[in-house]
PDB file of N, CA, C and O in Angstrom:
ATOM      1  N   UNK A   1     -16.127 -21.131  13.676  1.00  0.00           N
ATOM      2  CA  UNK A   1     -16.845 -19.979  14.309  1.00  0.00           C
ATOM      3  C   UNK A   1     -17.219 -19.061  13.651  1.00  0.00           C
ATOM      4  O   UNK A   1     -16.558 -18.220  13.041  1.00  0.00           O
ATOM      5  N   UNK A   2     -18.570 -19.221  13.774  1.00  0.00           N
ATOM      6  CA  UNK A   2     -19.023 -17.785  12.382  1.00  0.00           C
ATOM      7  C   UNK A   2     -18.489 -16.720  12.924  1.00  0.00           C
ATOM      8  O   UNK A   2     -18.044 -15.836  12.193  1.00  0.00           O
ATOM      9  N   UNK A   3     -18.419 -16.576  14.796  1.00  0.00           N
ATOM     10  CA  UNK A   3     -18.600 -15.234  15.420  1.00  0.00           C
ATOM     11  C   UNK A   3     -17.281 -14.571  14.706  1.00  0.00           C
ATOM     12  O   UNK A   3     -17.072 -13.498  14.141  1.00  0.00           O
ATOM     13  N   UNK A   4     -16.328 -15.967  15.065  1.00  0.00           N
ATOM     14  CA  UNK A   4     -14.781 -15.069  14.908  1.00  0.00           C
ATOM     15  C   UNK A   4     -14.546 -14.891  13.227  1.00  0.00           C
ATOM     16  O   UNK A   4     -13.574 -14.264  12.806  1.00  0.00           O
ATOM     17  N   UNK A   5     -15.231 -15.318  12.605  1.00  0.00           N
ATOM     18  CA  UNK A   5     -15.556 -14.854  11.065  1.00  0.00           C
ATOM     19  C   UNK A   5     -16.197 -13.750  10.714  1.00  0.00           C
ATOM     20  O   UNK A   5     -15.838 -13.106   9.728  1.00  0.00           O
ATOM     21  N   UNK A   6     -17.164 -13.411  11.430  1.00  0.00           N
ATOM     22  CA  UNK A   6     -17.338 -12.068  11.139  1.00  0.00           C
ATOM     23  C   UNK A   6     -16.632 -10.946  12.263  1.00  0.00           C
ATOM     24  O   UNK A   6     -16.956  -9.902  11.696  1.00  0.00           O
ATOM     25  N   UNK A   7     -16.249 -10.725  12.886  1.00  0.00           N
ATOM     26  CA  UNK A   7     -15.603  -9.950  13.824  1.00  0.00           C
ATOM     27  C   UNK A   7     -14.532  -9.692  12.881  1.00  0.00           C
ATOM     28  O   UNK A   7     -14.275  -8.548  12.506  1.00  0.00           O
ATOM     29  N   UNK A   8     -13.768 -10.930  12.404  1.00  0.00           N
ATOM     30  CA  UNK A   8     -12.522 -10.686  11.497  1.00  0.00           C
ATOM     31  C   UNK A   8     -13.011 -10.299   9.883  1.00  0.00           C
ATOM     32  O   UNK A   8     -12.319 -10.422   8.873  1.00  0.00           O
ATOM     33  N   UNK A   9     -13.734 -10.040   9.928  1.00  0.00           N
ATOM     34  CA  UNK A   9     -14.326  -9.132   8.115  1.00  0.00           C
ATOM     35  C   UNK A   9     -14.246  -7.333   9.170  1.00  0.00           C
ATOM     36  O   UNK A   9     -13.510  -6.386   8.891  1.00  0.00           O
ATOM     37  N   UNK A  10     -15.207  -7.405  10.281  1.00  0.00           N
ATOM     38  CA  UNK A  10     -15.573  -6.617  10.579  1.00  0.00           C
ATOM     39  C   UNK A  10     -14.097  -5.805  10.722  1.00  0.00           C
ATOM     40  O   UNK A  10     -13.960  -4.965   9.832  1.00  0.00           O
ATOM     41  N   UNK A  11     -13.632  -5.840  11.112  1.00  0.00           N
ATOM     42  CA  UNK A  11     -12.511  -5.583  11.571  1.00  0.00           C
ATOM     43  C   UNK A  11     -11.355  -5.540  10.144  1.00  0.00           C
ATOM     44  O   UNK A  11     -10.723  -4.496   9.984  1.00  0.00           O
ATOM     45  N   UNK A  12     -11.225  -6.244   9.551  1.00  0.00           N
ATOM     46  CA  UNK A  12     -11.052  -6.560   7.870  1.00  0.00           C
ATOM     47  C   UNK A  12     -11.155  -4.650   7.598  1.00  0.00           C
ATOM     48  O   UNK A  12     -10.466  -3.644   7.772  1.00  0.00           O
ATOM     49  N   UNK A  13     -12.547  -5.071   7.055  1.00  0.00           N
ATOM     50  CA  UNK A  13     -12.757  -3.289   6.375  1.00  0.00           C
ATOM     51  C   UNK A  13     -12.659  -2.312   7.240  1.00  0.00           C
ATOM     52  O   UNK A  13     -12.761  -1.179   6.768  1.00  0.00           O
ATOM     53  N   UNK A  14     -12.496  -2.412   8.325  1.00  0.00           N
ATOM     54  CA  UNK A  14     -12.170  -0.785   9.265  1.00  0.00           C
ATOM     55  C   UNK A  14     -10.782  -0.691   8.858  1.00  0.00           C
ATOM     56  O   UNK A  14     -10.408   0.295   8.223  1.00  0.00           O
ATOM     57  N   UNK A  15      -9.769  -1.879   9.249  1.00  0.00           N
ATOM     58  CA  UNK A  15      -8.732  -1.478   8.619  1.00  0.00           C
ATOM     59  C   UNK A  15      -7.959  -0.711   7.352  1.00  0.00           C
ATOM     60  O   UNK A  15      -7.036   0.103   7.365  1.00  0.00           O
ATOM     61  N   UNK A  16      -8.612  -1.224   6.404  1.00  0.00           N
ATOM     62  CA  UNK A  16      -9.031  -0.859   4.905  1.00  0.00           C
ATOM     63  C   UNK A  16      -9.384   0.693   4.631  1.00  0.00           C
ATOM     64  O   UNK A  16      -8.883   1.599   3.966  1.00  0.00           O
ATOM     65  N   UNK A  17     -10.481   0.544   5.466  1.00  0.00           N
ATOM     66  CA  UNK A  17     -11.052   1.553   5.136  1.00  0.00           C
ATOM     67  C   UNK A  17     -10.666   2.964   5.640  1.00  0.00           C
ATOM     68  O   UNK A  17     -11.076   4.040   5.204  1.00  0.00           O
ATOM     69  N   UNK A  18      -9.451   2.650   7.043  1.00  0.00           N
ATOM     70  CA  UNK A  18      -8.439   3.453   7.604  1.00  0.00           C
ATOM     71  C   UNK A  18      -7.503   3.585   6.992  1.00  0.00           C
ATOM     72  O   UNK A  18      -7.022   4.712   7.111  1.00  0.00           O
ATOM     73  N   UNK A  19      -6.874   2.802   6.222  1.00  0.00           N
ATOM     74  CA  UNK A  19      -5.414   3.290   5.782  1.00  0.00           C
ATOM     75  C   UNK A  19      -5.895   4.085   4.495  1.00  0.00           C
ATOM     76  O   UNK A  19      -5.270   5.095   4.174  1.00  0.00           O
ATOM     77  N   UNK A  20      -7.100   3.619   3.670  1.00  0.00           N
ATOM     78  CA  UNK A  20      -7.400   4.446   2.631  1.00  0.00           C
ATOM     79  C   UNK A  20      -7.828   6.077   2.714  1.00  0.00           C
ATOM     80  O   UNK A  20      -7.772   6.909   1.808  1.00  0.00           O
ATOM     81  N   UNK A  21      -8.124   6.190   3.641  1.00  0.00           N
ATOM     82  CA  UNK A  21      -8.454   7.532   4.718  1.00  0.00           C
ATOM     83  C   UNK A  21      -6.970   8.477   4.768  1.00  0.00           C
ATOM     84  O   UNK A  21      -6.523   9.490   4.230  1.00  0.00           O
ATOM     85  N   UNK A  22      -6.585   7.566   5.659  1.00  0.00           N
ATOM     86  CA  UNK A  22      -4.764   8.065   6.152  1.00  0.00           C
ATOM     87  C   UNK A  22      -3.718   8.503   5.054  1.00  0.00           C
ATOM     88  O   UNK A  22      -2.801   9.307   5.215  1.00  0.00           O
ATOM     89  N   UNK A  23      -4.050   7.794   3.877  1.00  0.00           N
ATOM     90  CA  UNK A  23      -3.918   7.809   2.422  1.00  0.00           C
ATOM     91  C   UNK A  23      -3.969   9.208   2.049  1.00  0.00           C
ATOM     92  O   UNK A  23      -3.018   9.921   1.727  1.00  0.00           O
ATOM     93  N   UNK A  24      -5.594   9.612   2.157  1.00  0.00           N
ATOM     94  CA  UNK A  24      -5.880  10.610   1.550  1.00  0.00           C
ATOM     95  C   UNK A  24      -5.682  11.753   1.998  1.00  0.00           C
ATOM     96  O   UNK A  24      -5.405  12.504   1.063  1.00  0.00           O
ATOM     97  N   UNK A  25      -5.686  12.526   3.455  1.00  0.00           N
ATOM     98  CA  UNK A  25      -5.464  12.643   4.302  1.00  0.00           C
ATOM     99  C   UNK A  25      -3.124  13.229   4.229  1.00  0.00           C
ATOM    100  O   UNK A  25      -2.435  14.198   4.547  1.00  0.00           O
ATOM    101  N   UNK A  26      -2.976  12.234   3.784  1.00  0.00           N
ATOM    102  CA  UNK A  26      -1.563  12.735   4.240  1.00  0.00           C
ATOM    103  C   UNK A  26      -1.205  13.075   2.701  1.00  0.00           C
ATOM    104  O   UNK A  26      -0.027  13.301   2.424  1.00  0.00           O
ATOM    105  N   UNK A  27      -2.152  13.114   1.739  1.00  0.00           N
ATOM    106  CA  UNK A  27      -1.753  13.960   0.278  1.00  0.00           C
ATOM    107  C   UNK A  27      -1.487  15.617   0.332  1.00  0.00           C
ATOM    108  O   UNK A  27      -0.754  16.410  -0.260  1.00  0.00           O
ATOM    109  N   UNK A  28      -2.388  15.674   1.260  1.00  0.00           N
ATOM    110  CA  UNK A  28      -2.222  17.353   1.714  1.00  0.00           C
ATOM    111  C   UNK A  28      -0.936  17.703   1.823  1.00  0.00           C
ATOM    112  O   UNK A  28      -0.545  18.629   1.112  1.00  0.00           O
ATOM    113  N   UNK A  29      -0.130  17.134   2.609  1.00  0.00           N
ATOM    114  CA  UNK A  29       1.411  17.215   2.414  1.00  0.00           C
ATOM    115  C   UNK A  29       2.110  16.870   1.340  1.00  0.00           C
ATOM    116  O   UNK A  29       1.769  16.052   0.486  1.00  0.00           O
ATOM    117  N   UNK A  30       3.300  17.628   1.392  1.00  0.00           N
ATOM    118  CA  UNK A  30       4.178  17.362  -0.270  1.00  0.00           C
ATOM    119  C   UNK A  30       4.831  16.110  -0.223  1.00  0.00           C
ATOM    120  O   UNK A  30       5.861  16.076   0.449  1.00  0.00           O
ATOM    121  N   UNK A  31       4.463  15.073  -0.785  1.00  0.00           N
ATOM    122  CA  UNK A  31       4.936  13.721  -1.610  1.00  0.00           C
ATOM    123  C   UNK A  31       5.329  12.771  -0.449  1.00  0.00           C
ATOM    124  O   UNK A  31       6.310  12.031  -0.514  1.00  0.00           O
ATOM    125  N   UNK A  32       4.107  12.874   1.115  1.00  0.00           N
ATOM    126  CA  UNK A  32       4.073  11.631   1.560  1.00  0.00           C
ATOM    127  C   UNK A  32       3.189  11.127   1.573  1.00  0.00           C
ATOM    128  O   UNK A  32       3.199  10.236   2.423  1.00  0.00           O
ATOM    129  N   UNK A  33       2.140  11.215   0.938  1.00  0.00           N
ATOM    130  CA  UNK A  33       1.529  10.534  -0.074  1.00  0.00           C
ATOM    131  C   UNK A  33       2.184   8.820  -0.666  1.00  0.00           C
ATOM    132  O   UNK A  33       2.021   7.650  -0.319  1.00  0.00           O
ATOM    133  N   UNK A  34       2.763   9.364  -1.447  1.00  0.00           N
ATOM    134  CA  UNK A  34       3.164   8.775  -2.336  1.00  0.00           C
ATOM    135  C   UNK A  34       4.389   8.374  -1.810  1.00  0.00           C
ATOM    136  O   UNK A  34       4.884   7.603  -2.632  1.00  0.00           O
ATOM    137  N   UNK A  35       5.248   8.533  -0.694  1.00  0.00           N
ATOM    138  CA  UNK A  35       6.514   8.224  -0.313  1.00  0.00           C
ATOM    139  C   UNK A  35       5.949   6.746   0.614  1.00  0.00           C
ATOM    140  O   UNK A  35       6.298   5.630   0.227  1.00  0.00           O
ATOM    141  N   UNK A  36       4.968   6.941   1.970  1.00  0.00           N
ATOM    142  CA  UNK A  36       4.443   5.899   2.759  1.00  0.00           C
ATOM    143  C   UNK A  36       3.618   4.973   1.586  1.00  0.00           C
ATOM    144  O   UNK A  36       3.353   3.852   2.019  1.00  0.00           O
ATOM    145  N   UNK A  37       3.182   5.205   0.252  1.00  0.00           N
ATOM    146  CA  UNK A  37       3.229   3.976  -0.539  1.00  0.00           C
ATOM    147  C   UNK A  37       4.157   3.197  -1.024  1.00  0.00           C
ATOM    148  O   UNK A  37       4.314   1.983  -1.158  1.00  0.00           O
ATOM    149  N   UNK A  38       4.699   4.088  -1.243  1.00  0.00           N
ATOM    150  CA  UNK A  38       5.721   3.580  -2.012  1.00  0.00           C
ATOM    151  C   UNK A  38       6.811   2.531  -0.905  1.00  0.00           C
ATOM    152  O   UNK A  38       7.593   1.649  -1.262  1.00  0.00           O
ATOM    153  N   UNK A  39       6.477   3.062   0.634  1.00  0.00           N
ATOM    154  CA  UNK A  39       7.416   2.096   1.388  1.00  0.00           C
ATOM    155  C   UNK A  39       6.817   1.217   1.983  1.00  0.00           C
ATOM    156  O   UNK A  39       7.502   0.326   2.486  1.00  0.00           O
ATOM    157  N   UNK A  40       5.259   1.164   2.134  1.00  0.00           N
ATOM    158  CA  UNK A  40       5.060   0.031   1.926  1.00  0.00           C
ATOM    159  C   UNK A  40       4.970  -1.147   1.035  1.00  0.00           C
ATOM    160  O   UNK A  40       5.059  -2.374   1.089  1.00  0.00           O
ATOM    161  N   UNK A  41       4.835  -0.561   0.515  1.00  0.00           N
ATOM    162  CA  UNK A  41       4.759  -2.097  -1.063  1.00  0.00           C
ATOM    163  C   UNK A  41       6.110  -2.208  -0.949  1.00  0.00           C
ATOM    164  O   UNK A  41       6.362  -3.397  -0.752  1.00  0.00           O
ATOM    165  N   UNK A  42       7.204  -1.488  -0.978  1.00  0.00           N
ATOM    166  CA  UNK A  42       8.780  -2.243  -0.623  1.00  0.00           C
ATOM    167  C   UNK A  42       8.760  -3.216   0.291  1.00  0.00           C
ATOM    168  O   UNK A  42       9.151  -4.351   0.018  1.00  0.00           O
ATOM    169  N   UNK A  43       8.257  -2.842   1.588  1.00  0.00           N
ATOM    170  CA  UNK A  43       8.586  -3.832   2.235  1.00  0.00           C
ATOM    171  C   UNK A  43       7.180  -4.631   2.442  1.00  0.00           C
ATOM    172  O   UNK A  43       7.208  -5.421   3.387  1.00  0.00           O
ATOM    173  N   UNK A  44       6.096  -4.568   1.802  1.00  0.00           N
ATOM    174  CA  UNK A  44       5.260  -6.005   1.382  1.00  0.00           C
ATOM    175  C   UNK A  44       6.372  -6.550   0.325  1.00  0.00           C
ATOM    176  O   UNK A  44       6.133  -7.757   0.290  1.00  0.00           O
ATOM    177  N   UNK A  45       7.468  -6.297  -0.561  1.00  0.00           N
ATOM    178  CA  UNK A  45       7.856  -7.035  -1.294  1.00  0.00           C
ATOM    179  C   UNK A  45       9.129  -7.927  -0.130  1.00  0.00           C
ATOM    180  O   UNK A  45       9.164  -9.157  -0.087  1.00  0.00           O
ATOM    181  N   UNK A  46       9.807  -7.292   0.480  1.00  0.00           N
ATOM    182  CA  UNK A  46      10.716  -7.948   1.401  1.00  0.00           C
ATOM    183  C   UNK A  46      10.058  -8.698   2.053  1.00  0.00           C
ATOM    184  O   UNK A  46      10.354  -9.880   1.879  1.00  0.00           O
ATOM    185  N   UNK A  47       9.252  -8.500   2.764  1.00  0.00           N
ATOM    186  CA  UNK A  47       8.217  -9.295   3.174  1.00  0.00           C
ATOM    187  C   UNK A  47       8.062 -11.088   2.618  1.00  0.00           C
ATOM    188  O   UNK A  47       8.320 -12.169   3.147  1.00  0.00           O
ATOM    189  N   UNK A  48       7.427 -10.596   1.105  1.00  0.00           N
ATOM    190  CA  UNK A  48       7.738 -11.165   0.484  1.00  0.00           C
ATOM    191  C   UNK A  48       8.617 -12.088   0.225  1.00  0.00           C
ATOM    192  O   UNK A  48       7.999 -12.986  -0.347  1.00  0.00           O
ATOM    193  N   UNK A  49       9.379 -12.284   0.296  1.00  0.00           N
ATOM    194  CA  UNK A  49      11.060 -12.302  -0.268  1.00  0.00           C
ATOM    195  C   UNK A  49      11.291 -13.479   1.665  1.00  0.00           C
ATOM    196  O   UNK A  49      11.538 -14.678   1.797  1.00  0.00           O
ATOM    197  N   UNK A  50      11.082 -12.502   2.632  1.00  0.00           N
ATOM    198  CA  UNK A  50      11.154 -13.405   3.715  1.00  0.00           C
ATOM    199  C   UNK A  50      10.280 -14.455   4.242  1.00  0.00           C
ATOM    200  O   UNK A  50      10.755 -15.418   4.846  1.00  0.00           O
ATOM    201  N   UNK A  51       8.489 -14.252   3.956  1.00  0.00           N
ATOM    202  CA  UNK A  51       7.999 -15.231   4.376  1.00  0.00           C
ATOM    203  C   UNK A  51       7.162 -15.460   3.097  1.00  0.00           C
ATOM    204  O   UNK A  51       6.207 -14.683   3.114  1.00  0.00           O
ATOM    205  N   UNK A  52       7.167 -16.092   2.205  1.00  0.00           N
ATOM    206  CA  UNK A  52       6.891 -16.377   1.016  1.00  0.00           C
ATOM    207  C   UNK A  52       5.514 -17.239   1.057  1.00  0.00           C
ATOM    208  O   UNK A  52       4.774 -17.326   0.078  1.00  0.00           O
ATOM    209  N   UNK A  53       5.237 -17.922   2.418  1.00  0.00           N
ATOM    210  CA  UNK A  53       3.688 -18.181   3.028  1.00  0.00           C
ATOM    211  C   UNK A  53       2.936 -17.726   3.147  1.00  0.00           C
ATOM    212  O   UNK A  53       1.809 -18.222   3.177  1.00  0.00           O
ATOM    213  N   UNK A  54       3.243 -16.458   3.283  1.00  0.00           N
ATOM    214  CA  UNK A  54       1.932 -15.406   3.520  1.00  0.00           C
ATOM    215  C   UNK A  54       1.141 -15.424   2.716  1.00  0.00           C
ATOM    216  O   UNK A  54      -0.040 -15.736   2.868  1.00  0.00           O
ATOM    217  N   UNK A  55       1.970 -14.906   1.192  1.00  0.00           N
ATOM    218  CA  UNK A  55       1.255 -14.539   0.081  1.00  0.00           C
ATOM    219  C   UNK A  55       0.094 -15.999  -0.542  1.00  0.00           C
ATOM    220  O   UNK A  55       0.173 -17.074   0.052  1.00  0.00           O
ATOM    221  N   UNK A  56      -0.875 -15.844  -1.706  1.00  0.00           N
ATOM    222  CA  UNK A  56      -1.609 -16.531  -1.784  1.00  0.00           C
ATOM    223  C   UNK A  56      -0.703 -18.226  -2.449  1.00  0.00           C
ATOM    224  O   UNK A  56      -1.295 -19.304  -2.494  1.00  0.00           O
ATOM    225  N   UNK A  57       0.589 -18.050  -2.828  1.00  0.00           N
ATOM    226  CA  UNK A  57       0.999 -19.281  -3.720  1.00  0.00           C
ATOM    227  C   UNK A  57       2.176 -18.255  -2.976  1.00  0.00           C
ATOM    228  O   UNK A  57       2.317 -17.047  -2.786  1.00  0.00           O
ATOM    229  N   UNK A  58       2.781 -19.283  -2.739  1.00  0.00           N
ATOM    230  CA  UNK A  58       4.489 -19.489  -2.569  1.00  0.00           C
ATOM    231  C   UNK A  58       5.691 -19.426  -3.738  1.00  0.00           C
ATOM    232  O   UNK A  58       6.796 -18.894  -3.845  1.00  0.00           O
ATOM    233  N   UNK A  59       4.900 -20.205  -4.478  1.00  0.00           N
ATOM    234  CA  UNK A  59       5.763 -20.594  -6.262  1.00  0.00           C
ATOM    235  C   UNK A  59       5.204 -19.697  -6.491  1.00  0.00           C
ATOM    236  O   UNK A  59       5.701 -18.837  -5.765  1.00  0.00           O
ATOM    237  N   UNK A  60       4.210 -19.138  -7.225  1.00  0.00           N
ATOM    238  CA  UNK A  60       4.006 -18.185  -7.966  1.00  0.00           C
ATOM    239  C   UNK A  60       4.848 -16.151  -7.602  1.00  0.00           C
ATOM    240  O   UNK A  60       4.964 -15.961  -6.391  1.00  0.00           O
ATOM    241  N   UNK A  61       5.036 -15.664  -7.949  1.00  0.00           N
ATOM    242  CA  UNK A  61       5.851 -14.623  -7.573  1.00  0.00           C
ATOM    243  C   UNK A  61       5.232 -13.607  -8.472  1.00  0.00           C
ATOM    244  O   UNK A  61       6.060 -12.908  -9.055  1.00  0.00           O
ATOM    245  N   UNK A  62       4.473 -13.453  -8.628  1.00  0.00           N
ATOM    246  CA  UNK A  62       3.442 -12.503  -9.042  1.00  0.00           C
ATOM    247  C   UNK A  62       3.391 -11.059  -8.525  1.00  0.00           C
ATOM    248  O   UNK A  62       3.743  -9.978  -8.997  1.00  0.00           O
ATOM    249  N   UNK A  63       2.649 -11.568  -7.035  1.00  0.00           N
ATOM    250  CA  UNK A  63       2.333 -11.085  -5.755  1.00  0.00           C
ATOM    251  C   UNK A  63       3.884 -10.254  -5.899  1.00  0.00           C
ATOM    252  O   UNK A  63       3.890  -9.154  -6.451  1.00  0.00           O
ATOM    253  N   UNK A  64       4.745 -10.650  -5.548  1.00  0.00           N
ATOM    254  CA  UNK A  64       6.314 -10.226  -4.987  1.00  0.00           C
ATOM    255  C   UNK A  64       6.810  -9.015  -6.125  1.00  0.00           C
ATOM    256  O   UNK A  64       7.310  -7.937  -5.806  1.00  0.00           O
ATOM    257  N   UNK A  65       6.579  -9.412  -7.320  1.00  0.00           N
ATOM    258  CA  UNK A  65       6.947  -8.887  -8.274  1.00  0.00           C
ATOM    259  C   UNK A  65       6.321  -6.971  -8.376  1.00  0.00           C
ATOM    260  O   UNK A  65       6.847  -5.881  -8.602  1.00  0.00           O
ATOM    261  N   UNK A  66       5.024  -7.458  -8.071  1.00  0.00           N
ATOM    262  CA  UNK A  66       4.462  -6.293  -8.273  1.00  0.00           C
ATOM    263  C   UNK A  66       4.441  -5.175  -7.112  1.00  0.00           C
ATOM    264  O   UNK A  66       4.319  -3.961  -7.274  1.00  0.00           O
ATOM    265  N   UNK A  67       4.560  -5.744  -6.137  1.00  0.00           N
ATOM    266  CA  UNK A  67       4.730  -5.042  -5.494  1.00  0.00           C
ATOM    267  C   UNK A  67       6.197  -3.810  -5.018  1.00  0.00           C
ATOM    268  O   UNK A  67       6.220  -2.643  -4.626  1.00  0.00           O
ATOM    269  N   UNK A  68       7.575  -5.163  -5.411  1.00  0.00           N
ATOM    270  CA  UNK A  68       8.744  -4.038  -6.146  1.00  0.00           C
ATOM    271  C   UNK A  68       8.352  -2.852  -7.429  1.00  0.00           C
ATOM    272  O   UNK A  68       8.615  -1.715  -7.821  1.00  0.00           O
ATOM    273  N   UNK A  69       7.706  -3.805  -7.661  1.00  0.00           N
ATOM    274  CA  UNK A  69       7.082  -3.009  -9.180  1.00  0.00           C
ATOM    275  C   UNK A  69       6.761  -1.372  -8.850  1.00  0.00           C
ATOM    276  O   UNK A  69       7.395  -0.335  -9.047  1.00  0.00           O
ATOM    277  N   UNK A  70       5.509  -1.670  -8.273  1.00  0.00           N
ATOM    278  CA  UNK A  70       4.764  -0.342  -7.150  1.00  0.00           C
ATOM    279  C   UNK A  70       5.634  -0.351  -6.647  1.00  0.00           C
ATOM    280  O   UNK A  70       6.230   0.468  -7.346  1.00  0.00           O
ATOM    281  N   UNK A  71       6.270  -0.604  -5.967  1.00  0.00           N
ATOM    282  CA  UNK A  71       7.231   0.876  -4.958  1.00  0.00           C
ATOM    283  C   UNK A  71       8.463   1.601  -5.781  1.00  0.00           C
ATOM    284  O   UNK A  71       9.010   2.663  -5.486  1.00  0.00           O
ATOM    285  N   UNK A  72       8.757   0.705  -6.929  1.00  0.00           N
ATOM    286  CA  UNK A  72       9.514   1.635  -7.803  1.00  0.00           C
ATOM    287  C   UNK A  72       8.909   2.838  -8.430  1.00  0.00           C
ATOM    288  O   UNK A  72       9.454   3.917  -8.663  1.00  0.00           O
ATOM    289  N   UNK A  73       7.533   2.420  -8.692  1.00  0.00           N
ATOM    290  CA  UNK A  73       7.093   3.409  -9.337  1.00  0.00           C
ATOM    291  C   UNK A  73       6.580   4.957  -8.817  1.00  0.00           C
ATOM    292  O   UNK A  73       6.479   6.017  -9.434  1.00  0.00           O
ATOM    293  N   UNK A  74       6.263   4.536  -7.179  1.00  0.00           N
ATOM    294  CA  UNK A  74       5.664   5.391  -6.606  1.00  0.00           C
ATOM    295  C   UNK A  74       6.973   6.054  -5.764  1.00  0.00           C
ATOM    296  O   UNK A  74       6.513   6.745  -4.854  1.00  0.00           O
ATOM    297  N   UNK A  75       8.372   6.073  -5.766  1.00  0.00           N
ATOM    298  CA  UNK A  75       9.242   5.963  -4.797  1.00  0.00           C
ATOM    299  C   UNK A  75       9.950   6.905  -6.500  1.00  0.00           C
ATOM    300  O   UNK A  75      10.399   8.026  -6.261  1.00  0.00           O
ATOM    301  N   UNK A  76       9.994   6.607  -7.499  1.00  0.00           N
ATOM    302  CA  UNK A  76      10.698   7.035  -8.798  1.00  0.00           C
ATOM    303  C   UNK A  76       9.686   8.325  -9.270  1.00  0.00           C
ATOM    304  O   UNK A  76      10.104   9.194 -10.035  1.00  0.00           O
ATOM    305  N   UNK A  77       8.343   8.337  -8.734  1.00  0.00           N
ATOM    306  CA  UNK A  77       8.118  10.204  -8.981  1.00  0.00           C
ATOM    307  C   UNK A  77       7.710  10.890  -7.828  1.00  0.00           C
ATOM    308  O   UNK A  77       7.194  12.007  -7.857  1.00  0.00           O
ATOM    309  N   UNK A  78       8.013  10.013  -6.461  1.00  0.00           N
ATOM    310  CA  UNK A  78       8.438  10.850  -5.283  1.00  0.00           C
ATOM    311  C   UNK A  78       9.201  12.466  -5.716  1.00  0.00           C
ATOM    312  O   UNK A  78       8.582  13.471  -5.365  1.00  0.00           O
ATOM    313  N   UNK A  79      10.078  12.579  -6.214  1.00  0.00           N
ATOM    314  CA  UNK A  79      10.253  13.762  -6.361  1.00  0.00           C
ATOM    315  C   UNK A  79       9.239  14.903  -6.884  1.00  0.00           C
ATOM    316  O   UNK A  79       8.798  15.815  -6.184  1.00  0.00           O
ATOM    317  N   UNK A  80       8.968  14.691  -8.173  1.00  0.00           N
ATOM    318  CA  UNK A  80       7.170  15.368  -8.450  1.00  0.00           C
ATOM    319  C   UNK A  80       6.200  15.518  -7.559  1.00  0.00           C
ATOM    320  O   UNK A  80       5.547  16.555  -7.443  1.00  0.00           O
ATOM    321  N   UNK A  81       6.054  14.550  -6.912  1.00  0.00           N
ATOM    322  CA  UNK A  81       4.807  14.871  -5.764  1.00  0.00           C
ATOM    323  C   UNK A  81       5.886  15.802  -4.625  1.00  0.00           C
ATOM    324  O   UNK A  81       5.274  16.859  -4.477  1.00  0.00           O
ATOM    325  N   UNK A  82       7.029  15.869  -3.879  1.00  0.00           N
ATOM    326  CA  UNK A  82       7.725  16.536  -3.058  1.00  0.00           C
ATOM    327  C   UNK A  82       7.808  17.864  -3.757  1.00  0.00           C
ATOM    328  O   UNK A  82       7.731  18.869  -3.050  1.00  0.00           O
ATOM    329  N   UNK A  83       7.969  18.010  -5.186  1.00  0.00           N
ATOM    330  CA  UNK A  83       7.753  19.185  -5.245  1.00  0.00           C
ATOM    331  C   UNK A  83       6.776  20.425  -5.174  1.00  0.00           C
ATOM    332  O   UNK A  83       6.674  21.643  -5.321  1.00  0.00           O
ATOM    333  N   UNK A  84       5.964  18.954  -4.761  1.00  0.00           N
ATOM    334  CA  UNK A  84       4.166  19.899  -5.154  1.00  0.00           C
ATOM    335  C   UNK A  84       4.058  20.371  -6.558  1.00  0.00           C
ATOM    336  O   UNK A  84       3.896  21.587  -6.661  1.00  0.00           O
ATOM    337  N   UNK A  85       4.107  19.739  -7.586  1.00  0.00           N
ATOM    338  CA  UNK A  85       3.913  19.899  -8.802  1.00  0.00           C
ATOM    339  C   UNK A  85       2.813  19.100  -8.776  1.00  0.00           C
ATOM    340  O   UNK A  85       1.925  19.594  -9.471  1.00  0.00           O
ATOM    341  N   UNK A  86       2.550  18.240  -8.351  1.00  0.00           N
ATOM    342  CA  UNK A  86       1.406  16.720  -8.789  1.00  0.00           C
ATOM    343  C   UNK A  86       0.889  16.562  -7.455  1.00  0.00           C
ATOM    344  O   UNK A  86       1.681  16.913  -6.581  1.00  0.00           O
ATOM    345  N   UNK A  87      -0.325  16.091  -7.026  1.00  0.00           N
ATOM    346  CA  UNK A  87      -1.374  16.187  -6.152  1.00  0.00           C
ATOM    347  C   UNK A  87      -2.202  14.925  -6.530  1.00  0.00           C
ATOM    348  O   UNK A  87      -3.387  15.187  -6.737  1.00  0.00           O
ATOM    349  N   UNK A  88      -2.001  14.166  -6.610  1.00  0.00           N
ATOM    350  CA  UNK A  88      -2.784  12.982  -6.034  1.00  0.00           C
ATOM    351  C   UNK A  88      -4.165  12.926  -6.520  1.00  0.00           C
ATOM    352  O   UNK A  88      -4.555  12.264  -7.482  1.00  0.00           O
ATOM    353  N   UNK A  89      -4.883  13.703  -5.745  1.00  0.00           N
ATOM    354  CA  UNK A  89      -6.450  14.092  -5.300  1.00  0.00           C
ATOM    355  C   UNK A  89      -7.183  12.545  -4.924  1.00  0.00           C
ATOM    356  O   UNK A  89      -6.466  11.563  -5.119  1.00  0.00           O
ATOM    357  N   UNK A  90      -8.362  12.348  -4.480  1.00  0.00           N
ATOM    358  CA  UNK A  90      -8.935  11.767  -3.843  1.00  0.00           C
ATOM    359  C   UNK A  90      -8.949  10.136  -4.430  1.00  0.00           C
ATOM    360  O   UNK A  90      -9.232   9.061  -3.901  1.00  0.00           O
ATOM    361  N   UNK A  91      -8.552  10.488  -5.627  1.00  0.00           N
ATOM    362  CA  UNK A  91      -9.324   9.000  -6.203  1.00  0.00           C
ATOM    363  C   UNK A  91      -7.892   8.115  -6.622  1.00  0.00           C
ATOM    364  O   UNK A  91      -7.772   6.901  -6.787  1.00  0.00           O
ATOM    365  N   UNK A  92      -6.762   9.313  -6.735  1.00  0.00           N
ATOM    366  CA  UNK A  92      -5.420   8.519  -6.615  1.00  0.00           C
ATOM    367  C   UNK A  92      -4.884   8.426  -4.935  1.00  0.00           C
ATOM    368  O   UNK A  92      -4.031   7.545  -4.830  1.00  0.00           O
ATOM    369  N   UNK A  93      -5.077   8.871  -4.089  1.00  0.00           N
ATOM    370  CA  UNK A  93      -4.649   8.534  -3.153  1.00  0.00           C
ATOM    371  C   UNK A  93      -5.543   7.511  -2.574  1.00  0.00           C
ATOM    372  O   UNK A  93      -5.143   7.135  -1.471  1.00  0.00           O
ATOM    373  N   UNK A  94      -6.715   6.900  -3.010  1.00  0.00           N
ATOM    374  CA  UNK A  94      -7.394   5.940  -2.769  1.00  0.00           C
ATOM    375  C   UNK A  94      -6.792   4.454  -3.325  1.00  0.00           C
ATOM    376  O   UNK A  94      -7.423   3.417  -3.123  1.00  0.00           O
TER     377      UNK A  94
END
């Protein structure tokens, strides 16, 4: 049904834009944007372990490893962002 595809495309675009804007707004609070991003990547990795069929190719573990890698990067640098020494800015939050 073409109407279903159009509606799902619009909802997806609104969702992606909303997530990007919320992380941009969270950047003003010390450590919140990096913490939320790190936890999001971590739980996406857990979801990939529990339900690998949700990702493109269940046999290829690239997206799973990338999620845990990005989670480690975000949560590893969280302490510096929490102290307020570094601010992501508009591009970093995107």
